[in-house]
VOPAGU-2260 file (C-alpha; in pm, 1 decimal, decimal comma):
REM VOPAGU-2260
SITE   aa  ch    i         X         Y         Z
SITE  UNK   A    0       0,0       0,0       0,0
SITE  UNK   A    1     137,7     340,4     -92,0
SITE  UNK   A    2     257,7     543,7     204,8
SITE  UNK   A    3      27,2     833,5     118,6
SITE  UNK   A    4    -282,1     609,8     105,4
SITE  UNK   A    5    -181,9     427,1     421,7
SITE  UNK   A    6    -125,1     756,6     604,1
SITE  UNK   A    7    -464,1     881,7     492,9
SITE  UNK   A    8    -636,8     568,8     621,3
SITE  UNK   A    9    -462,5     587,3     958,4
SITE  UNK   A   10    -554,1     953,3     991,4
SITE  UNK   A   11    -917,8     859,9     924,6
SITE  UNK   A   12    -907,6     583,4    1182,7
SITE  UNK   A   13    -749,7     809,8    1441,5
SITE  UNK   A   14   -1010,1    1075,0    1367,2
SITE  UNK   A   15   -1286,3     821,0    1423,8
SITE  UNK   A   16   -1128,1     726,9    1754,9
SITE  UNK   A   17   -1122,8    1091,6    1859,2
SITE  UNK   A   18   -1484,9    1127,4    1751,5
SITE  UNK   A   19   -1571,9     827,9    1968,1
SITE  UNK   A   20   -1396,2     989,1    2263,2
SITE  UNK   A   21   -1588,9    1310,2    2212,6
SITE  UNK   A   22   -1912,3    1115,5    2183,0
SITE  UNK   A   23   -1850,0     970,9    2527,4
SITE  UNK   A   24   -1897,0    1316,9    2673,4
SITE  UNK   A   25   -2234,5    1373,1    2510,8
SITE  UNK   A   26   -2538,5    1309,8    2728,8
SITE  UNK   A   27   -2713,1    1129,8    2444,7
SITE  UNK   A   28   -2436,5     879,7    2382,6
SITE  UNK   A   29   -2574,4     524,7    2350,3
SITE  UNK   A   30   -2415,1     180,9    2360,3
SITE  UNK   A   31   -2445,0    -135,2    2158,5
SITE  UNK   A   32   -2542,1    -445,0    2350,2
SITE  UNK   A   33   -2259,4    -672,3    2236,9
SITE  UNK   A   34   -1941,6    -705,5    2032,4
SITE  UNK   A   35   -2128,9    -761,1    1706,9
SITE  UNK   A   36   -2360,4    -463,1    1759,5
SITE  UNK   A   37   -2650,6    -690,2    1673,0
SITE  UNK   A   38   -2889,9    -502,2    1900,0
SITE  UNK   A   39   -2881,0    -225,8    2157,1
SITE  UNK   A   40   -2872,3    -307,4    2529,1
SITE  UNK   A   41   -3203,4    -258,8    2711,1
SITE  UNK   A   42   -3235,8     105,1    2797,5
SITE  UNK   A   43   -2997,0     231,0    2528,1
SITE  UNK   A   44   -3059,3     362,8    2180,0
SITE  UNK   A   45   -3017,3     135,3    1881,0
SITE  UNK   A   46   -2940,2     411,3    1630,7
SITE  UNK   A   47   -2683,9     370,5    1356,9
SITE  UNK   A   48   -2468,9     644,4    1510,0
SITE  UNK   A   49   -2387,8     429,0    1813,9
SITE  UNK   A   50   -2329,9     122,4    1597,0
SITE  UNK   A   51   -2098,0     310,7    1361,2
SITE  UNK   A   52   -1900,0     443,1    1656,4
SITE  UNK   A   53   -1827,0      95,2    1790,3
SITE  UNK   A   54   -1765,7     -48,2    1445,1
SITE  UNK   A   55   -1520,1     229,5    1365,0
SITE  UNK   A   56   -1326,4     155,3    1681,2
SITE  UNK   A   57   -1310,6    -215,7    1595,6
SITE  UNK   A   58   -1139,7    -125,1    1270,4
SITE  UNK   A   59    -891,4      86,7    1464,5
SITE  UNK   A   60    -826,2    -186,5    1721,4
SITE  UNK   A   61    -775,4    -447,4    1449,1
SITE  UNK   A   62    -465,6    -259,7    1333,8
SITE  UNK   A   63    -304,7    -243,0    1676,6
SITE  UNK   A   64     -11,2    -459,8    1771,9
SITE  UNK   A   65      10,2    -394,1    2146,1
SITE  UNK   A   66     164,7    -607,6    2413,9
SITE  UNK   A   67     -99,3    -594,4    2685,4
SITE  UNK   A   68     -16,8    -622,3    3058,2
SITE  UNK   A   69     -51,0    -954,8    3239,2
SITE  UNK   A   70     -91,0   -1034,6    3607,8
SITE  UNK   A   71     175,9   -1231,5    3795,5
SITE  UNK   A   72     116,8   -1609,3    3786,7
SITE  UNK   A   73    -174,4   -1712,8    4006,6
SITE  UNK   A   74    -246,1   -2015,8    4223,8
SITE  UNK   A   75    -524,4   -2253,1    4119,0
SITE  UNK   A   76    -815,2   -2386,8    4323,9
SITE  UNK   A   77    -925,2   -2749,5    4272,7
SITE  UNK   A   78   -1294,3   -2779,4    4188,9
SITE  UNK   A   79   -1347,7   -3049,2    4453,5
SITE  UNK   A   80   -1202,3   -2845,3    4743,8
SITE  UNK   A   81   -1448,6   -2784,9    5029,4
SITE  UNK   A   82   -1438,1   -2411,2    5099,5
SITE  UNK   A   83   -1425,3   -2311,6    5466,4
SITE  UNK   A   84   -1265,2   -1967,1    5439,9
SITE  UNK   A   85   -1250,9   -1699,6    5173,4
SITE  UNK   A   86   -1170,1   -1330,9    5167,0
SITE  UNK   A   87   -1271,8   -1046,9    4941,5
SITE  UNK   A   88   -1214,5    -678,6    4887,7
SITE  UNK   A   89   -1205,0    -396,9    4635,9
SITE  UNK   A   90   -1065,8     -53,0    4558,1
SITE  UNK   A   91    -686,7     -79,6    4538,4
SITE  UNK   A   92    -479,3     217,7    4434,5
SITE  UNK   A   93    -171,1      66,4    4275,2
SITE  UNK   A   94      45,3     354,3    4399,4
SITE  UNK   A   95     -37,0     317,0    4769,3
SITE  UNK   A   96      80,3      79,7    5045,9
SITE  UNK   A   97      30,4    -291,2    4978,3
SITE  UNK   A   98     105,4    -449,3    5317,7
SITE  UNK   A   99    -259,2    -561,2    5342,9
SITE  UNK   A  100    -185,7    -843,5    5096,2
SITE  UNK   A  101      46,7   -1001,6    5353,3
SITE  UNK   A  102    -216,4    -960,1    5625,4
SITE  UNK   A  103    -488,3   -1130,5    5420,1
SITE  UNK   A  104    -252,7   -1411,1    5317,1
SITE  UNK   A  105    -175,2   -1475,1    5685,8
SITE  UNK   A  106    -546,0   -1550,6    5740,7
SITE  UNK   A  107    -502,9   -1840,3    5493,7
SITE  UNK   A  108    -815,0   -1797,7    5281,2
SITE  UNK   A  109    -866,4   -2064,3    5017,1
SITE  UNK   A  110    -989,2   -1805,1    4770,0
SITE  UNK   A  111    -978,5   -1427,5    4729,3
SITE  UNK   A  112   -1245,8   -1236,9    4538,3
SITE  UNK   A  113   -1111,8    -911,4    4392,1
SITE  UNK   A  114   -1438,8    -739,8    4310,2
SITE  UNK   A  115   -1366,5    -412,2    4135,4
SITE  UNK   A  116   -1157,8     -96,3    4117,9
SITE  UNK   A  117    -868,1    -339,5    4130,5
SITE  UNK   A  118    -658,0     -56,4    3989,7
SITE  UNK   A  119    -726,8     312,4    3937,5
SITE  UNK   A  120    -655,1     326,7    3567,4
SITE  UNK   A  121    -913,2     571,8    3438,2
SITE  UNK   A  122    -710,6     889,4    3500,0
SITE  UNK   A  123    -682,2    1086,0    3173,0
SITE  UNK   A  124    -787,3     780,7    2970,7
SITE  UNK   A  125   -1132,0     870,9    2841,4
SITE  UNK   A  126    -999,6    1037,7    2525,2
SITE  UNK   A  127    -756,5     757,7    2434,2
SITE  UNK   A  128    -895,5     452,2    2258,0
SITE  UNK   A  129    -627,7     220,3    2395,9
SITE  UNK   A  130    -683,3     345,2    2753,5
SITE  UNK   A  131    -307,7     376,9    2818,4
SITE  UNK   A  132    -347,7     489,8    3179,4
SITE  UNK   A  133    -538,6     167,9    3254,0
SITE  UNK   A  134    -262,4     -41,2    3101,3
SITE  UNK   A  135      -1,1     152,2    3297,9
SITE  UNK   A  136    -193,0      96,4    3621,3
SITE  UNK   A  137    -204,8    -278,5    3566,3
SITE  UNK   A  138     168,3    -284,0    3496,8
SITE  UNK   A  139     229,6     -92,1    3818,3
SITE  UNK   A  140      14,4    -341,0    4014,1
SITE  UNK   A  141     213,5    -630,8    3867,8
SITE  UNK   A  142     535,3    -466,0    3980,9
SITE  UNK   A  143     426,8    -464,6    4346,5
SITE  UNK   A  144     594,6    -757,7    4517,1
SITE  UNK   A  145     328,7    -800,2    4785,5
SITE  UNK   A  146      65,2    -851,1    4516,4
SITE  UNK   A  147     283,3   -1091,8    4319,2
SITE  UNK   A  148     351,0   -1298,2    4632,0
SITE  UNK   A  149     -18,6   -1308,2    4718,4
SITE  UNK   A  150    -114,4   -1418,0    4365,5
SITE  UNK   A  151     132,1   -1705,1    4388,9
SITE  UNK   A  152     -25,2   -1834,8    4711,6
SITE  UNK   A  153    -397,9   -1756,8    4706,0
SITE  UNK   A  154    -635,4   -1843,8    4418,4
SITE  UNK   A  155    -824,5   -1542,0    4292,4
SITE  UNK   A  156   -1143,1   -1458,2    4104,6
SITE  UNK   A  157   -1198,5   -1105,9    3975,1
SITE  UNK   A  158   -1442,7    -860,8    3824,4
SITE  UNK   A  159   -1414,7    -493,7    3734,1
SITE  UNK   A  160   -1580,4    -174,9    3854,9
SITE  UNK   A  161   -1558,7     169,7    3695,2
SITE  UNK   A  162   -1194,6     260,3    3762,5
SITE  UNK   A  163   -1062,8     -62,5    3607,9
SITE  UNK   A  164   -1334,3     -52,3    3340,6
SITE  UNK   A  165   -1187,7     270,4    3210,7
SITE  UNK   A  166   -1397,3     571,0    3314,4
SITE  UNK   A  167   -1551,3     695,2    3637,1
SITE  UNK   A  168   -1914,4     579,3    3683,5
SITE  UNK   A  169   -1918,3     449,0    3324,0
SITE  UNK   A  170   -2165,0     196,3    3187,2
SITE  UNK   A  171   -2262,5      52,1    2851,0
SITE  UNK   A  172   -2211,2     378,2    2661,6
SITE  UNK   A  173   -1838,2     390,6    2740,4
SITE  UNK   A  174   -1686,8     427,4    2392,9
SITE  UNK   A  175   -1377,8     213,4    2457,3
SITE  UNK   A  176   -1540,2     -67,3    2655,4
SITE  UNK   A  177   -1447,0    -338,9    2405,7
SITE  UNK   A  178   -1077,3    -263,5    2435,5
SITE  UNK   A  179   -1117,1    -232,1    2813,3
SITE  UNK   A  180   -1251,8    -585,9    2806,1
SITE  UNK   A  181    -956,3    -703,7    2599,9
SITE  UNK   A  182    -715,6    -546,8    2848,9
SITE  UNK   A  183    -901,9    -704,9    3142,0
SITE  UNK   A  184    -917,8   -1052,6    2988,0
SITE  UNK   A  185    -551,3   -1041,2    2893,4
SITE  UNK   A  186    -437,9    -922,7    3234,9
SITE  UNK   A  187    -638,4   -1165,6    3445,7
SITE  UNK   A  188    -610,0   -1463,1    3208,7
SITE  UNK   A  189    -984,8   -1489,6    3163,6
SITE  UNK   A  190   -1144,8   -1824,8    3095,7
SITE  UNK   A  191   -1253,6   -1931,3    2748,5
SITE  UNK   A  192   -1616,4   -1884,9    2853,4
SITE  UNK   A  193   -1555,7   -1522,4    2951,0
SITE  UNK   A  194   -1356,5   -1449,0    2636,5
SITE  UNK   A  195   -1628,7   -1598,2    2416,7
SITE  UNK   A  196   -1896,5   -1342,2    2513,1
SITE  UNK   A  197   -1928,3    -968,3    2570,5
SITE  UNK   A  198   -1873,2    -859,9    2931,0
SITE  UNK   A  199   -1667,5   -1027,3    3203,2
SITE  UNK   A  200   -1930,3   -1209,8    3411,0
SITE  UNK   A  201   -1859,8   -1568,2    3516,8
SITE  UNK   A  202   -1955,0   -1843,6    3761,2
SITE  UNK   A  203   -1784,6   -2137,3    3932,4
SITE  UNK   A  204   -1904,6   -2411,7    4165,7
SITE  UNK   A  205   -1639,4   -2533,5    4409,1
SITE  UNK   A  206   -1666,8   -2828,4    4647,9
SITE  UNK   A  207   -1811,7   -3179,8    4671,2
SITE  UNK   A  208   -2184,0   -3255,7    4685,6
SITE  UNK   A  209   -2319,9   -3136,8    5019,0
SITE  UNK   A  210   -2056,5   -2862,1    5038,9
SITE  UNK   A  211   -2092,2   -2693,0    4703,1
SITE  UNK   A  212   -2029,5   -2318,0    4692,2
SITE  UNK   A  213   -2134,5   -2128,1    4383,1
SITE  UNK   A  214   -1959,5   -1801,1    4300,7
SITE  UNK   A  215   -2164,6   -1587,2    4063,0
SITE  UNK   A  216   -1974,1   -1280,0    3951,4
SITE  UNK   A  217   -2186,1   -1018,4    3776,5
SITE  UNK   A  218   -2070,5    -752,9    3531,9
SITE  UNK   A  219   -2252,8    -431,0    3628,1
SITE  UNK   A  220   -2065,5    -210,9    3378,1
SITE  UNK   A  221   -2056,5    -341,7    3021,0
SITE  UNK   A  222   -2433,4    -350,3    2963,1
SITE  UNK   A  223   -2558,5     -93,8    3214,0
SITE  UNK   A  224   -2785,7     186,3    3091,8
SITE  UNK   A  225   -2699,6     548,7    3153,5
SITE  UNK   A  226   -2745,7     685,9    3504,1
SITE  UNK   A  227   -3013,1     945,1    3578,4
SITE  UNK   A  228   -2891,3    1260,8    3750,9
SITE  UNK   A  229   -3040,3    1524,8    3973,3
SITE  UNK   A  230   -3103,7    1854,3    3798,1
SITE  UNK   A  231   -2813,8    2095,7    3838,1
SITE  UNK   A  232   -2787,1    2291,9    4159,1
SITE  UNK   A  233   -2504,7    2493,0    4306,3
SITE  UNK   A  234   -2486,9    2293,9    4629,9
SITE  UNK   A  235   -2345,1    1946,1    4576,5
SITE  UNK   A  236   -2566,7    1672,4    4726,5
SITE  UNK   A  237   -2384,7    1522,2    5028,3
SITE  UNK   A  238   -2483,6    1165,1    4939,5
SITE  UNK   A  239   -2444,5    1166,4    4563,7
SITE  UNK   A  240   -2620,4    1315,0    4265,2
SITE  UNK   A  241   -2781,6    1013,7    4099,2
SITE  UNK   A  242   -3153,3     939,1    4113,3
SITE  UNK   A  243   -3353,8     629,4    4021,6
SITE  UNK   A  244   -3382,6     566,2    3647,8
SITE  UNK   A  245   -3748,3     471,8    3609,7
SITE  UNK   A  246   -3729,5     385,6    3239,5
SITE  UNK   A  247   -3884,0      35,8    3205,0
SITE  UNK   A  248   -3619,6     -48,5    2942,0
SITE  UNK   A  249   -3322,7      55,3    3158,1
SITE  UNK   A  250   -3093,9    -233,7    3249,1
SITE  UNK   A  251   -2803,0    -316,8    3475,4
SITE  UNK   A  252   -2709,9    -657,5    3336,6
SITE  UNK   A  253   -2842,0    -663,9    2981,0
SITE  UNK   A  254   -3062,3    -932,5    2828,0
SITE  UNK   A  255   -2799,4   -1202,9    2777,3
SITE  UNK   A  256   -2651,3   -1173,1    3125,5
SITE  UNK   A  257   -2998,9   -1188,5    3279,6
SITE  UNK   A  258   -3067,9   -1513,9    3093,5
SITE  UNK   A  259   -2729,0   -1650,4    3199,2
SITE  UNK   A  260   -2795,7   -1558,2    3563,6
SITE  UNK   A  261   -3130,6   -1738,7    3562,2
SITE  UNK   A  262   -2958,4   -2051,6    3430,1
SITE  UNK   A  263   -2681,3   -2029,2    3689,8
SITE  UNK   A  264   -2930,9   -1997,5    3975,4
SITE  UNK   A  265   -3091,1   -2322,0    3858,3
SITE  UNK   A  266   -2770,0   -2516,5    3923,9
SITE  UNK   A  267   -2750,8   -2713,5    4250,5
SITE  UNK   A  268   -2539,6   -2561,3    4529,1
SITE  UNK   A  269   -2565,7   -2553,0    4906,7
SITE  UNK   A  270   -2436,3   -2194,8    4931,0
SITE  UNK   A  271   -2405,3   -1910,0    4680,5
SITE  UNK   A  272   -2208,5   -1587,1    4680,3
SITE  UNK   A  273   -2333,6   -1334,1    4425,9
SITE  UNK   A  274   -2081,2   -1059,1    4353,2
SITE  UNK   A  275   -2190,2    -715,2    4233,9
SITE  UNK   A  276   -1929,3    -441,1    4215,0
SITE  UNK   A  277   -2193,9    -188,3    4328,0
SITE  UNK   A  278   -2427,3    -216,0    4625,9
SITE  UNK   A  279   -2766,9    -382,8    4589,7
SITE  UNK   A  280   -2986,4    -357,8    4901,3
SITE  UNK   A  281   -2931,3      -3,9    5025,3
SITE  UNK   A  282   -3147,6     289,3    4914,5
SITE  UNK   A  283   -2979,2     538,1    5148,6
SITE  UNK   A  284   -2753,3     725,1    4905,9
SITE  UNK   A  285   -2737,0     875,0    4558,7
SITE  UNK   A  286   -2403,6     730,2    4453,4
SITE  UNK   A  287   -2385,9     429,4    4222,7
SITE  UNK   A  288   -2593,7     128,2    4328,7
SITE  UNK   A  289   -2881,1     -90,3    4210,9
SITE  UNK   A  290   -3109,8     171,9    4366,3
SITE  UNK   A  291   -3027,7     377,3    4054,6
SITE  UNK   A  292   -3229,8     114,8    3865,7
SITE  UNK   A  293   -3515,7      15,3    4098,7
SITE  UNK   A  294   -3698,3    -191,8    3837,7
SITE  UNK   A  295   -3382,2    -396,5    3782,1
SITE  UNK   A  296   -3337,8    -449,7    4154,8
SITE  UNK   A  297   -3696,7    -572,0    4181,6
SITE  UNK   A  298   -3632,8    -800,0    3884,0
SITE  UNK   A  299   -3330,2    -941,4    4065,5
SITE  UNK   A  300   -3534,0   -1003,1    4380,2
SITE  UNK   A  301   -3811,7   -1167,5    4178,8
SITE  UNK   A  302   -3560,4   -1396,2    4010,5
SITE  UNK   A  303   -3418,6   -1507,2    4346,1
SITE  UNK   A  304   -3771,1   -1580,0    4468,9
SITE  UNK   A  305   -3873,0   -1762,9    4151,0
SITE  UNK   A  306   -3565,8   -1985,7    4174,7
SITE  UNK   A  307   -3611,6   -2040,1    4550,0
SITE  UNK   A  308   -3264,8   -1900,8    4619,8
SITE  UNK   A  309   -3264,2   -1882,9    5000,1
SITE  UNK   A  310   -2893,0   -1963,4    5020,0
SITE  UNK   A  311   -2734,8   -1653,9    4862,3
SITE  UNK   A  312   -2512,2   -1387,2    5017,4
SITE  UNK   A  313   -2435,2   -1068,5    4823,6
SITE  UNK   A  314   -2076,5    -940,3    4816,3
SITE  UNK   A  315   -2030,8    -578,2    4702,7
SITE  UNK   A  316   -1776,3    -294,7    4692,2
SITE  UNK   A  317   -1736,2      52,7    4539,3
SITE  UNK   A  318   -1819,9     272,2    4842,8
SITE  UNK   A  319   -1475,9     303,9    5009,5
SITE  UNK   A  320   -1642,0     185,6    5330,0
SITE  UNK   A  321   -1738,9    -149,0    5479,0
SITE  UNK   A  322   -2086,4    -244,9    5601,1
SITE  UNK   A  323   -2344,3    -523,5    5627,0
SITE  UNK   A  324   -2708,9    -513,6    5517,4
SITE  UNK   A  325   -3023,4    -722,7    5548,7
SITE  UNK   A  326   -3341,0    -732,9    5337,9
SITE  UNK   A  327   -3665,3    -927,6    5359,0
SITE  UNK   A  328   -3730,2   -1021,3    4997,4
SITE  UNK   A  329   -4086,6   -1124,8    4910,7
SITE  UNK   A  330   -4096,2   -1493,0    4821,2
SITE  UNK   A  331   -3780,7   -1587,3    5013,1
SITE  UNK   A  332   -3806,0   -1774,3    5341,0
SITE  UNK   A  333   -3475,0   -1639,4    5473,5
SITE  UNK   A  334   -3337,5   -1283,1    5488,7
SITE  UNK   A  335   -3104,0   -1175,2    5211,8
SITE  UNK   A  336   -2771,3   -1043,4    5344,5
SITE  UNK   A  337   -2520,8    -816,7    5175,4
SITE  UNK   A  338   -2160,0    -771,9    5282,7
SITE  UNK   A  339   -1981,2    -464,5    5145,5
SITE  UNK   A  340   -1602,2    -446,1    5177,7
SITE  UNK   A  341   -1401,8    -155,6    5035,2
SITE  UNK   A  342   -1139,6      -5,8    5025,7
SITE  UNK   A  343    -834,4    -222,6    5069,6
SITE  UNK   A  344    -594,4      73,6    5070,6
SITE  UNK   A  345    -789,1     383,5    4969,1
SITE  UNK   A  346   -1037,5     474,3    5243,2
SITE  UNK   A  347   -1207,4     813,4    5265,5
SITE  UNK   A  348   -1237,8     834,2    5644,5
SITE  UNK   A  349   -1108,7     703,5    5975,1
SITE  UNK   A  350   -1400,4     536,8    6153,4
SITE  UNK   A  351   -1775,5     474,3    6164,5
SITE  UNK   A  352   -1948,1     734,6    5945,4
SITE  UNK   A  353   -2289,8     571,9    5961,5
SITE  UNK   A  354   -2452,3     876,2    6122,7
SITE  UNK   A  355   -2400,2    1062,5    5794,2
SITE  UNK   A  356   -2590,1     792,4    5603,4
SITE  UNK   A  357   -2889,0     665,3    5806,0
SITE  UNK   A  358   -3003,1     332,7    5666,3
SITE  UNK   A  359   -3264,1      95,3    5814,8
SITE  UNK   A  360   -3128,9    -192,3    5605,5
SITE  UNK   A  361   -2778,7    -166,3    5754,5
SITE  UNK   A  362   -2713,4    -396,6    6050,3
SITE  UNK   A  363   -2401,1    -231,8    6190,5
SITE  UNK   A  364   -2171,7      60,3    6127,6
SITE  UNK   A  365   -2058,3     219,1    5803,9
SITE  UNK   A  366   -1683,5     188,8    5835,6
SITE  UNK   A  367   -1484,9     438,0    5628,9
SITE  UNK   A  368   -1150,3     273,7    5700,4
SITE  UNK   A  369    -922,9      47,7    5500,7
SITE  UNK   A  370   -1076,6    -297,8    5527,2
SITE  UNK   A  371   -1126,6    -643,8    5382,5
SITE  UNK   A  372   -1399,2    -902,9    5420,0
SITE  UNK   A  373   -1343,4   -1251,0    5559,8
SITE  UNK   A  374   -1601,8   -1529,4    5538,8
SITE  UNK   A  375   -1584,0   -1851,6    5739,0
SITE  UNK   A  376   -1812,2   -2143,2    5656,0
SITE  UNK   A  377   -1908,4   -2398,8    5921,1
SITE  UNK   A  378   -2064,3   -2682,5    5724,5
SITE  UNK   A  379   -2162,5   -2883,1    6033,9
SITE  UNK   A  380   -2348,4   -2588,8    6188,1
SITE  UNK   A  381   -2467,5   -2463,4    5847,6
SITE  UNK   A  382   -2349,6   -2116,0    5940,3
SITE  UNK   A  383   -2154,5   -1839,7    5769,6
SITE  UNK   A  384   -1952,6   -1587,6    5970,5
SITE  UNK   A  385   -1897,6   -1252,9    5799,5
SITE  UNK   A  386   -1606,1   -1058,5    5949,6
SITE  UNK   A  387   -1513,4    -706,9    5846,6
SITE  UNK   A  388   -1146,9    -650,5    5927,6
SITE  UNK   A  389    -909,0    -357,7    5915,8
SITE  UNK   A  390    -610,8    -373,5    5683,2
SITE  UNK   A  391    -396,5    -478,0    5982,6
SITE  UNK   A  392    -622,2    -780,5    6044,0
SITE  UNK   A  393    -800,3    -651,4    6354,1
SITE  UNK   A  394   -1173,5    -714,0    6374,5
SITE  UNK   A  395   -1418,8    -429,2    6310,7
SITE  UNK   A  396   -1746,8    -620,2    6337,6
SITE  UNK   A  397   -1887,0    -965,9    6279,4
SITE  UNK   A  398   -2220,6   -1119,9    6185,0
SITE  UNK   A  399   -2321,3   -1489,6    6191,7
SITE  UNK   A  400   -2594,1   -1598,0    5948,4
SITE  UNK   A  401   -2745,2   -1930,2    5837,0
SITE  UNK   A  402   -2800,6   -1929,6    5460,2
SITE  UNK   A  403   -2674,0   -2281,9    5389,6
SITE  UNK   A  404   -2930,9   -2526,0    5249,2
C-alpha cells in the first residue's frame, strides 16, 4: 500500500477514535449491547450512530499490535475443594501501600475475590482509545511484590468496577469498553467462557456434593444503561447526585446476562455468593448502586424468589467503606444479606461514618476505614460468619448468618 494512502487511512481511523472519545462526553451517547452490535442493550438507543461508533473503533483496534499487561502467575483452586474460608475486597490504588496483601494471606483464605476498582486506571484515559493509563496501572500493580507474592499463594477470582473498566461511573455507553474488556481478559487470564462473550461475568461451583459453593460474579458495567442525575444545583448533594432511572427499558445486566444468571441460579449448590461491584440492598444514598435502577433491583429479587434461592449472600464494593445489610425479599423464606467491603488501601475516612448515612437496612456501622472481608463457613453448623477486618487484620465487626441449604 502506498505510504500516502496508508497515512490517509490511519488519519481517518485516528479521527474516528477521537470522535468516539468526544461522543462519550455527550449526554445522548448510547451503547451497543454486544461485540457484534446486533442489537442495543435494554435502555440504550439502537441508532446507527452508536453502531458506527463501535464499528469504527473495531477497525482501529484491528490494526493495533500492542503487548498488553498480564498479572503475575496465580495459584489454582481445585474444583473439589471444600471451601471453609474466603476473603474479598475492592478498591486498590496501585500507587499506595500494599502491606494488606500479607495480612490477608496470613489468614489463609482458600480463595480471594477481587471485586472491582482493582486498579485506578481511568485517570486521563477517556480520550484515548487504547486506555493507556489503565494499562499503565495494571503494569504498576504487577510490579508490586506483595501482590505478586499473594497471587502465587492464594487463588483469585476477579471482576471490574468503573476505575478498572476505564472511566468513572461508566456503563454501557463507554466508547472504549471493548478494548477495556480485551485489556481485562488479557491481564487476568480470563477463561474461554468469559472471552467468548461480551462482558466479564462468570460463575464457578467449588466443592463436593453437600458442600458446594457457587460463586456468581456479575458484570454491572458493560451492559448498564446510563445513570439518571439530579437537575443541576449549586450545592453538591452530600450523598451523591444520581436518582432512580425509572425507564422500564433501563438495564443493569443486559438481556444475555440476565438469561445466563437465571440458568446459573438453577444449578444445585448448598451456598451461593453473588458478587456485584456496586451495592444492591441499600437505598440510602445517591451514589452508584442498584437503587439507581429500581426496576432492575426488583427483577433481581423476583428472580431469586422464583428460583427459590434462600442460600445466597451478596458481596459488594465501590463505596470506600465497609458495612453489612439485610433485606426481607418477598418470596424468600430467609433474609437476604449483603456484605460490602471496600477499600483495601484507599479509604475516605477514619471510623464509623454511619450517622451521615442513616439506613434501616444496615445492621451495623458504616466503616470508612481500610478494610477487607473474611467469610468462614461452618458446614456442620450450616453457618456463615462474615467478618469485616481492618487492613492490619483486627476485627471491626462480625455477623453470623445461616443461609446454607
